[in-house]
N, C-alpha and C positions, 0 to 999 in steps of 0.2 A: 504492498498499499503508499503510497503516498501523502503529502499533506501541501495544501495552498493554503496561502495566505492572503487575504486582501486587505491592503493599506492605505495611507495616504502616505506617499512616500516624503513628504516638505513638512510634517507635523511639529518640526521645530520652531517651524516661523509661528506658531497658534501659542499665545500667550498660556500655560497651563491651567492656571486658574479658570479659564475660558475656554477650554476643550470642549465641553459640553453645550458651550452654544453656536458651535460652529454651524455651517449650513455647507449639505452636501454637494451644491452646486459651487461653491469657493475652491474646492478643491479635487484636485485628480487622481482618482483612485489608480491602483496598479495590483492586478494578481501575480506573487510568485509564487512559482510550483516547486517544491523538492524535492530530494534523491528519494526513491526506494528504500524502504526501511521495515522489520518486521513488525512490530509494533507501532501503536496513534503516538505514542507517546515520543519514542526515535522516529518516526515521520515529522513529528514537528520541530523538534532538533534537528534534523536533518532541513528543516526551512529554513535559512536565515534570514531575519527581519534585519533591515538594515537601520543603520545607526539615526536616531533622529525622525523617524519613521513610529506611525501610530497604527496597531493593528485593530482591524476593524471585524474579523472575523477568520474563521480557519473552516477549510471546505477537507473533507476527506474524497481521495482517489482510489479505487479501489482495482 
């Protein structure tokens, strides 16, 4: 299985205490797919989230 992460790659530009106020239209999201792994936890670890990015959701790819 693999994991995919939906992220805002440039979330570091959002003031941390105002991240809940963000509008989806203000930021471009990006889907990152990780390498094959034997467990769900290992699959998420194999899907590196770039520094400064905000994780929006995980997706399991079987």
